[in-house]
C-alpha positions as CSV (number, residue, x, y, z in Angstrom):
1,M,-17.5,-53.4,-30.4
2,E,-17.6,-51.0,-33.2
3,N,-20.5,-49.3,-31.5
4,T,-19.0,-49.3,-28.1
5,S,-16.0,-47.5,-29.4
6,S,-17.8,-44.8,-30.8
7,L,-20.1,-44.3,-27.9
8,N,-16.9,-43.9,-25.7
9,G,-15.7,-41.3,-28.1
10,F,-19.1,-39.7,-28.5
11,G,-18.9,-39.6,-24.6
12,H,-15.4,-38.2,-24.5
13,G,-16.5,-35.7,-27.1
14,I,-19.4,-34.5,-24.8
15,E,-16.8,-34.1,-22.0
16,Q,-14.4,-32.0,-23.8
17,W,-17.2,-29.9,-24.9
18,V,-18.7,-29.3,-21.2
19,Q,-15.2,-28.4,-20.2
20,Q,-14.8,-26.0,-22.8
21,M,-18.2,-24.3,-22.1
22,E,-17.1,-24.5,-18.3
23,R,-13.9,-22.4,-19.1
24,L,-15.9,-19.9,-21.4
25,R,-18.9,-19.6,-19.1
26,P,-19.1,-15.7,-18.1
27,L,-20.3,-14.5,-15.2
28,A,-24.3,-14.2,-15.2
29,S,-25.4,-10.9,-16.9
30,Q,-27.0,-9.7,-14.1
31,D,-24.0,-10.0,-11.5
32,R,-21.7,-8.7,-14.4
33,N,-23.8,-5.6,-14.8
34,Q,-24.3,-5.2,-11.0
35,L,-20.4,-5.2,-10.4
36,L,-19.9,-3.0,-13.2
37,E,-22.4,-0.1,-12.1
38,L,-20.8,-0.7,-8.6
39,L,-17.3,-0.1,-9.8
40,L,-18.3,2.8,-11.8
41,A,-20.1,4.5,-9.1
42,Q,-17.0,5.0,-6.9
43,R,-15.6,8.3,-6.0
44,D,-11.8,7.7,-6.3
45,L,-9.3,4.9,-7.0
46,G,-9.1,4.0,-3.5
47,A,-13.1,3.2,-3.5
48,L,-12.9,1.6,-6.6
49,L,-10.1,-0.9,-5.6
50,A,-11.8,-1.5,-2.3
51,T,-15.2,-2.5,-4.0
52,F,-13.3,-4.8,-6.3
53,A,-11.6,-6.5,-3.6
54,E,-14.7,-6.9,-1.6
55,R,-16.2,-8.7,-4.5
56,A,-13.0,-10.9,-5.0
57,A,-13.0,-11.6,-1.8
58,T,-16.6,-13.5,-2.0
59,I,-14.7,-15.7,-4.5
60,V,-11.8,-17.0,-2.9
61,R,-10.4,-16.6,0.9
62,I,-8.0,-13.9,0.9
63,H,-5.0,-13.6,3.1
64,A,-3.6,-10.5,1.2
65,L,-4.3,-8.5,-1.9
66,H,-2.1,-5.9,-3.4
67,F,-2.5,-3.5,-6.5
68,D,0.6,-2.0,-7.8
69,G,-0.5,0.6,-10.7
70,G,2.7,2.8,-10.6
71,R,1.9,2.9,-6.7
72,P,1.5,0.2,-4.2
73,H,-2.1,-0.2,-3.0
74,V,-3.1,-2.7,0.0
75,L,-6.5,-3.6,-0.4
76,I,-6.6,-6.6,1.9
77,S,-4.4,-7.4,4.6
78,Q,-4.3,-10.0,7.3
79,P,-1.8,-10.5,10.4
80,P,0.1,-13.3,9.7
81,Q,-0.5,-16.9,11.6
82,A,2.3,-19.4,12.8
83,R,3.1,-21.8,10.4
84,Q,0.5,-20.5,8.0
85,V,1.2,-21.6,4.2
86,L,0.2,-19.1,1.6
87,H,-0.6,-19.4,-2.3
88,S,0.3,-16.8,-4.3
89,Y,-1.0,-15.4,-7.5
90,H,-0.1,-12.6,-9.8
91,F,-2.7,-11.3,-12.6
92,E,-1.6,-8.2,-15.1
93,L,-4.3,-6.0,-15.9
94,R,-4.3,-4.6,-19.2
95,G,-6.7,-1.9,-21.2
96,Q,-7.4,-1.1,-24.5
97,H,-4.5,-1.7,-27.3
98,E,-3.1,-4.0,-24.5
99,Q,-2.2,-0.9,-22.4
100,K,-0.6,-2.3,-19.0
101,L,-2.6,-1.1,-16.2
102,G,-0.9,-2.7,-13.0
103,L,-0.4,-5.8,-11.2
104,L,-3.2,-7.6,-8.9
105,Q,-1.0,-9.9,-6.3
106,Y,-3.2,-12.5,-4.4
107,E,-1.7,-14.3,-1.3
108,L,-4.6,-17.1,-0.6
109,E,-5.5,-19.4,2.2
110,H,-6.1,-22.1,-0.1
111,P,-5.0,-22.9,-3.8
112,M,-6.9,-21.6,-6.4
113,S,-9.2,-23.6,-8.3
114,S,-9.7,-23.3,-12.0
115,H,-13.4,-22.4,-11.8
116,Q,-12.4,-19.3,-9.0
117,Q,-9.4,-18.3,-11.3
118,R,-11.9,-17.9,-14.1
119,L,-14.4,-15.6,-12.2
120,L,-11.4,-13.8,-11.0
121,E,-10.2,-13.0,-14.3
122,Q,-13.8,-12.0,-15.4
123,C,-13.8,-9.5,-12.7
124,H,-10.5,-8.1,-13.6
125,Q,-11.9,-7.7,-17.1
126,L,-14.6,-5.6,-15.6
127,L,-12.3,-3.6,-13.2
128,C,-10.2,-3.0,-16.4
129,L,-13.0,-0.9,-17.9
130,P,-13.2,2.2,-15.7
131,L,-9.3,1.7,-13.9
132,P,-7.9,3.8,-16.8
133,L,-9.5,6.9,-15.9
134,Y,-9.5,6.2,-12.1
135,L,-5.6,6.0,-12.6
136,R,-5.5,9.1,-14.5
137,L,-7.4,11.1,-11.9
138,D,-5.6,9.7,-9.1
139,G,-2.3,10.6,-11.0
140,L,-3.6,14.4,-10.9
141,E,-4.8,14.1,-7.3
142,Q,-1.3,12.9,-6.4
143,Q,0.6,15.7,-8.1
144,V,-1.6,18.3,-5.5
145,R,-0.7,15.8,-2.8
146,L,3.0,15.8,-3.0
147,D,5.6,17.9,-1.6
148,H,7.4,19.7,-4.4
149,L,10.8,19.4,-2.8
150,T,10.7,15.7,-1.6
151,G,8.2,14.1,-3.5
152,L,6.8,12.6,-0.5
153,G,3.0,13.3,0.9
154,N,2.6,17.0,1.7
155,R,0.8,17.9,5.1
156,S,-2.5,18.0,3.5
157,Y,-2.4,14.6,2.4
158,F,-0.7,13.5,5.8
159,D,-4.0,14.7,7.5
160,E,-5.9,13.0,4.9
161,A,-4.4,9.8,5.0
162,I,-4.1,9.4,8.9
163,G,-7.9,10.0,9.4
164,R,-8.8,7.6,6.8
165,A,-6.1,5.0,8.6
166,V,-7.9,5.5,11.8
167,E,-11.5,5.3,10.6
168,Q,-10.2,2.0,8.9
169,H,-8.5,0.6,11.9
170,C,-11.5,1.6,14.1
171,R,-13.6,-1.0,12.0
172,E,-10.9,-3.5,11.8
173,S,-7.4,-3.1,13.1
174,H,-4.3,-4.7,11.6
175,G,-1.7,-2.4,13.6
176,L,-1.2,1.1,12.7
177,V,2.0,3.0,13.9
178,L,2.5,7.0,13.6
179,V,6.1,8.0,13.6
180,L,7.2,11.8,13.8
181,L,10.9,12.7,12.8
182,D,12.8,15.9,12.7
183,L,16.5,16.6,11.7
184,D,19.0,17.2,13.9
185,R,21.3,20.4,13.5
186,F,19.5,21.4,10.3
187,K,19.1,25.2,11.3
188,L,22.8,25.0,11.3
189,V,23.2,23.7,7.9
190,N,20.8,26.4,6.5
191,D,22.5,29.2,8.3
192,T,26.1,28.1,7.3
193,W,25.4,26.6,3.8
194,G,22.2,28.5,2.7
195,H,18.9,27.5,1.5
196,P,20.0,25.7,-1.7
197,V,22.0,23.2,0.5
198,G,19.2,22.8,3.1
199,D,17.0,21.8,0.4
200,L,19.3,19.0,-0.9
201,V,19.6,17.8,2.6
202,L,16.0,17.7,2.9
203,S,15.7,15.8,-0.6
204,R,18.4,13.5,0.2
205,F,16.9,12.8,3.6
206,A,13.5,11.9,2.2
207,Q,14.8,9.3,-0.4
208,L,16.7,7.7,2.7
209,L,13.3,7.7,4.7
210,T,11.3,6.1,1.7
211,G,14.3,3.5,1.5
212,C,13.6,2.4,5.0
213,I,10.1,1.5,4.8
214,R,8.1,-1.2,3.1
215,S,5.8,-0.5,0.2
216,T,2.6,-0.8,2.2
217,D,4.1,2.0,4.6
218,Q,3.7,5.9,3.7
219,A,5.9,8.8,4.3
220,F,5.3,12.7,4.5
221,R,6.9,15.9,4.7
222,L,4.9,18.0,7.3
223,G,6.8,21.2,6.6
224,G,10.2,22.2,7.1
225,D,12.6,19.7,8.7
226,E,9.6,17.7,10.1
227,F,8.3,14.3,8.4
228,A,5.8,11.6,9.6
229,L,5.5,8.0,8.6
230,L,2.5,5.5,8.8
231,L,3.2,2.2,9.0
232,Q,0.5,-0.5,8.6
233,P,0.3,-3.2,9.3
234,A,2.5,-2.8,12.1
235,E,3.3,-4.3,15.4
236,P,3.5,-1.6,18.3
237,E,7.5,-1.6,18.1
238,A,7.4,-1.5,14.3
239,W,9.2,1.8,14.5
240,R,12.6,0.7,15.9
241,P,13.9,-1.5,12.7
242,V,13.0,1.4,10.8
243,W,15.1,3.6,13.2
244,L,17.9,1.4,13.1
245,R,18.1,1.1,9.3
246,L,17.5,4.9,9.3
247,Q,20.9,5.4,11.7
248,H,22.6,3.0,9.4
249,V,21.9,4.8,6.2
250,L,22.6,8.4,7.6
251,R,26.1,7.6,8.9
252,S,27.2,5.9,5.7
253,H,25.3,8.6,3.3
254,K,28.5,11.0,2.1
255,E,26.6,14.1,1.6
256,L,24.3,13.9,4.9
257,S,27.2,12.6,7.1
258,A,29.5,15.6,5.5
259,F,27.0,18.0,7.1
260,A,26.8,15.9,10.4
261,V,22.9,15.6,9.8
262,G,21.1,13.4,12.2
263,C,17.6,12.8,13.0
264,S,15.2,12.2,16.1
265,L,12.2,10.0,16.2
266,G,9.0,9.3,18.3
267,A,6.2,7.0,17.7
268,A,2.8,6.2,18.9
269,S,0.7,2.9,18.2
270,W,-3.1,3.0,17.5
271,H,-5.2,1.0,20.1
272,S,-9.0,1.0,20.4
273,G,-10.6,4.3,21.5
274,V,-7.5,6.7,20.2
275,D,-8.5,9.4,17.6
276,V,-6.1,11.1,15.5
277,Q,-5.5,14.2,17.6
278,S,-4.5,11.8,20.6
279,L,-2.5,9.6,18.2
280,Y,-0.5,12.5,16.9
281,E,0.3,14.1,20.5
282,A,1.3,10.5,21.8
283,A,3.9,10.4,18.8
284,D,4.8,13.9,19.5
285,A,5.4,13.6,23.3
286,H,7.5,10.4,22.5
287,L,9.6,12.4,20.3
288,Y,10.2,15.2,23.0
289,A,11.1,12.8,25.5
290,R,13.8,11.0,23.5
291,K,15.4,14.6,22.5
292,K,15.2,15.6,26.1
293,A,16.9,12.0,27.0
294,G,19.5,12.7,24.3
295,V,18.6,9.9,22.0
296,T,19.2,11.1,18.3
297,G,20.4,9.7,15.2
298,S,24.0,10.0,16.0
299,S,23.7,9.1,19.8
300,E,22.2,5.0,19.7
């Protein structure tokens, strides 16, 4: 009886040891080195995160994957399906001296197993090695890409972003809508009150515009009183709720309503075979048609 008990205890000890080794078991050295070399070879933060996302997708079935390191990045995004139940997981990324680098947010089609979680966490540790440098470089690039007055993306950044978006959607589309906007009666504000007030109006409008879109969307100032939005992932009519929200906040904003500032909007949805120029021209034509019909922020 004593021997049986001892054997049972020994067996239980072996089981615990195996479980502990399974928890500590790292990625194979070759896999770890290959992934790290691949991450270090990327040209910028976007490519670094995309490379990591490709590897993560081989470990778990990912419906959506977002990274927030001060500004949001959509790494993977699938269109929702009816009655689909998703499982959410959040991982905080930290560098040396516990420096917070950002947050990874997963939405999975199936619950994550403990083994999958361990593999992902080990991939996260590898990502954290080059990530601080890429975040710093991205921050410097953002300073060049941003409009100094409004803090939105500038024209150069817009050209880059729309080109990249169309290229990505040519490979695998999840819906892309381009929105063009300009301010109504802005010239009157400038002529009556001067450029400092005009700058204030542009700045306030940019803040409202940013508040009317999702974290996955992008806003730009193209120049003067002209703005653009890239909505993605998005259905063809995704611009309509943005338009309704924007009208509401314009009417209720103390400063902008005092200057009777409204806006006009045109939009176009990308579909197969459409290039950047054609998409822009379609949105511009829609803007012109709505202006001609008298559809402005104060008339709908």
